C-alpha positions in Angstrom: 160.7 51.8 -8.1 162.6 49.2 -8.9 162.7 45.4 -7.6 163.8 45.0 -4.6 166.8 42.6 -5.4 164.8 40.1 -2.7 167.2 38.1 -0.5 165.8 35.6 2.0 166.5 36.6 5.5 166.1 32.7 6.1 168.8 30.2 5.9 166.9 27.3 6.1 165.3 27.8 2.6 164.7 24.2 2.1 162.1 24.3 4.8 160.1 27.1 3.3 161.1 25.9 -0.5 157.6 26.8 -2.1 157.7 30.0 -0.4 161.0 31.0 -2.0 160.2 29.5 -5.5 157.1 31.8 -5.8 158.9 35.1 -4.3 161.8 34.3 -7.0 159.1 34.3 -9.7 157.4 37.0 -8.1 160.8 39.0 -7.7 161.9 38.0 -11.6 158.3 39.5 -13.4 158.8 42.6 -11.0 162.1 42.9 -12.0 161.0 42.9 -16.0 158.0 45.1 -15.5 160.8 48.4 -14.4 160.0 51.1 -17.1 157.6 49.1 -18.5 155.8 50.7 -21.6 153.1 49.9 -23.6 151.6 51.0 -27.0 148.5 50.0 -28.9 148.9 50.0 -32.6 145.1 50.8 -33.1 143.7 53.5 -36.1 142.3 55.7 -33.2 139.6 57.7 -34.9 137.4 60.8 -32.8 134.7 59.2 -30.9 131.4 61.4 -30.7 129.7 59.9 -27.9 130.2 60.2 -24.4 132.5 57.7 -22.3 130.2 54.8 -21.2 129.3 54.5 -17.7 130.8 51.1 -17.3 134.1 52.5 -18.2 134.1 55.0 -15.5 133.5 52.6 -13.4 136.2 50.2 -14.1 138.2 53.6 -13.9 137.0 54.0 -10.1 137.7 50.3 -9.3 141.3 50.7 -10.5 142.2 54.1 -8.8 140.9 52.6 -5.8 142.7 49.5 -5.7 145.8 50.9 -6.2 144.6 53.2 -3.5 144.7 50.3 -1.4 147.3 48.8 -2.1 149.6 52.1 -1.8 148.0 52.3 1.8 148.8 49.1 2.7 152.3 49.5 1.9 152.5 52.6 4.0 151.5 50.1 6.9 153.8 47.7 6.0 156.6 50.2 6.0 155.4 51.0 9.7 154.5 47.6 10.9 156.4 45.2 9.1 154.8 42.4 10.7 151.6 43.3 8.8 152.9 42.1 5.6 152.3 39.0 6.5 148.3 39.5 7.0 148.5 41.5 3.5 150.2 38.9 1.5 147.4 36.4 1.2 145.6 39.1 -0.3 147.9 40.8 -2.4 147.9 38.7 -5.5 143.8 38.9 -5.9 144.3 42.5 -5.7 147.0 43.0 -7.6 145.3 40.9 -10.3 141.8 42.8 -10.2 144.0 46.0 -10.9 145.8 44.7 -13.9 142.1 43.2 -15.2 140.0 46.1 -14.5 143.0 48.6 -16.6 143.2 45.9 -19.1 139.4 45.7 -20.1 139.5 49.8 -20.6 142.5 49.3 -22.5 141.0 46.5 -24.9 137.7 48.6 -25.0 139.5 51.7 -26.1 141.5 49.5 -28.7 138.2 48.3 -31.0 135.4 50.4 -29.0 133.9 46.8 -28.4 131.8 47.5 -25.3 131.7 43.4 -24.5 135.4 43.6 -23.5 134.1 45.6 -20.2 132.0 42.6 -18.5 134.0 39.8 -20.3 134.9 37.1 -18.4 138.0 36.3 -16.9 139.8 33.9 -19.7 138.1 35.9 -22.5 140.0 39.4 -21.5 143.1 37.4 -21.3 142.8 35.8 -24.1 142.0 39.1 -25.8 145.2 39.9 -24.4 147.3 37.3 -26.0 145.8 38.1 -29.2 146.2 41.2 -29.6 150.1 40.7 -28.7 149.9 37.9 -31.3 148.5 40.3 -33.6 151.0 42.9 -33.3 148.5 45.6 -31.8 149.2 45.5 -28.7 153.3 45.7 -27.6 155.1 45.9 -24.8 158.8 47.6 -24.0 160.4 44.1 -22.5 160.1 41.6 -24.4 159.5 39.0 -22.2 155.9 40.0 -22.1 155.1 40.1 -25.9 156.2 36.0 -25.9 153.4 33.6 -27.0 155.0 30.5 -26.3 153.3 27.0 -27.3 152.9 24.7 -24.4 154.5 22.0 -26.7 157.8 23.9 -26.7 157.4 24.6 -22.5 157.1 20.7 -21.9 160.6 20.2 -23.9 162.7 23.0 -21.8 164.9 21.2 -19.0 165.6 23.3 -15.8 168.5 22.7 -13.8 167.2 20.9 -10.4 167.0 23.2 -7.3 167.5 26.4 -9.8 163.7 27.5 -8.6 165.4 28.5 -5.2 168.1 30.1 -5.9 168.4 33.6 -5.1 170.6 36.3 -5.7 171.5 36.4 -9.1 169.8 33.9 -11.2 170.5 33.0 -14.6 167.7 34.9 -16.4 166.6 32.7 -19.4 166.3 29.9 -16.5 163.9 31.9 -14.4 161.7 33.2 -17.5 161.4 29.7 -18.4 160.6 28.6 -14.7 157.8 31.0 -14.4 156.2 29.7 -17.8 156.3 26.2 -16.7 154.9 26.9 -13.4 151.7 29.0 -15.3 151.8 25.5 -17.6 151.5 23.7 -14.5 148.8 25.9 -13.3 146.7 25.4 -16.3 147.2 21.8 -16.1 145.5 21.5 -12.7 142.7 23.6 -13.6 142.2 21.3 -16.9 142.1 18.4 -14.7 139.8 19.8 -12.4 137.5 21.1 -14.4 137.6 17.4 -16.5 137.5 15.7 -13.5 140.6 13.7 -14.3 143.2 12.3 -11.9 146.2 12.3 -14.9 146.5 13.9 -18.2 147.4 11.3 -20.6 146.6 10.0 -23.9 144.4 11.8 -26.3 143.2 14.7 -23.2 147.0 15.3 -22.9 147.3 16.1 -26.7 144.6 18.3 -27.2 145.2 20.1 -24.2 149.3 20.9 -25.2 148.2 21.9 -28.8 145.5 24.3 -27.7 147.6 25.6 -25.0 149.9 28.9 -25.3 151.2 30.8 -22.7 152.2 34.3 -21.9 154.0 36.0 -18.7 151.0 38.3 -18.1 149.1 35.3 -17.1 151.3 34.8 -13.8 148.8 37.2 -12.2 145.8 35.4 -13.3 146.8 32.0 -12.4 148.3 33.5 -9.1 145.1 35.2 -8.3 143.5 31.7 -8.5 145.9 30.3 -6.2 145.2 33.1 -3.6 141.6 33.2 -4.1 140.5 29.3 -3.8 143.4 26.9 -3.7 146.4 26.2 -1.9 148.4 29.3 -0.4 150.1 26.9 2.1 153.7 28.3 0.7 152.5 31.5 2.8 152.9 29.0 5.9 154.0 30.2 9.3 157.5 30.1 10.3 158.3 32.0 7.3 160.9 35.0 8.2 158.8 38.1 8.5 161.6 40.0 6.4 160.4 37.6 3.4 157.1 38.4 3.8 157.8 42.2 3.7 159.7 41.5 0.2 157.1 39.6 -1.3 154.8 42.4 -0.5 157.2 44.9 -1.6 157.5 43.0 -4.9 154.1 43.0 -5.6 153.2 46.5 -4.9 156.2 47.5 -7.3 155.3 45.1 -9.9 151.5 46.9 -9.5 152.5 50.2 -9.9 154.9 49.7 -12.3 152.0 48.1 -14.8 149.4 50.6 -13.3 151.7 53.4 -14.8 152.4 52.3 -17.9 148.5 50.6 -18.8 147.4 54.3 -17.2 149.7 56.4 -20.0 148.5 54.4 -22.8 145.0 54.6 -21.4 145.1 58.4 -21.2 146.8 59.0 -24.8 144.0 56.5 -26.4 141.3 58.3 -24.8 142.6 61.6 -25.6 142.7 60.9 -28.9 139.2 59.0 -29.4 137.4 61.6 -26.8 139.5 64.5 -25.7 139.7 63.4 -22.2 142.3 61.4 -19.6 140.8 58.9 -18.0 143.2 58.9 -15.0 
């Protein structure tokens, strides 16, 4: 299912600028994920052992999460008002779907069971290392880019372009999303280190040690939804806009679920002669 090509039903965009910004970024990533392919360049060898129990647990969690997202989408198609309620939690569900799939994929790539119990930061950092090393790649180049924070900090974004809808410049939109991820990382760094301003040596260290990848969108939006400011899902946003927001999350989830499970099955058939999905 392609991206929705979302166009706001609300003509007063400036009133809901933050919602429009997030909906635009989501729509961009959704469209990049259409027809997505995943490939792991790993020397997979047959494994005489059985599938670990923890793997089966992750498979079940991913399957149930995708089923739940599908069921919600079915209900939203019948009752559009339901989208406003579901929009608060879909970033969390979509991320955990991705997280469980990623843990299984990383385990299959190097047979390291530690990935099945890794932290969010560890598993997401490993994803970037696999991409950087050429072990894991995606058919859409935007998902393969690992960009140093220092370069991102130099990007100039046209004022107001974050709320442009319809047919945005793709390069600008991609940079906007990456800059937003960097903004979230800065905020988290300041929160963890109990500082109000990121300046001097701390800023230099943060910039030099930070890089960014488009997949991190899922992780940071999950944190935003689960713990911190989700004011952009404020009352007054048109129900149709909530509908397309959820629709794009559903489509994105379907797209990466299909691509990841396909590659997981390819690897599991090589190693264990069984499809996990």
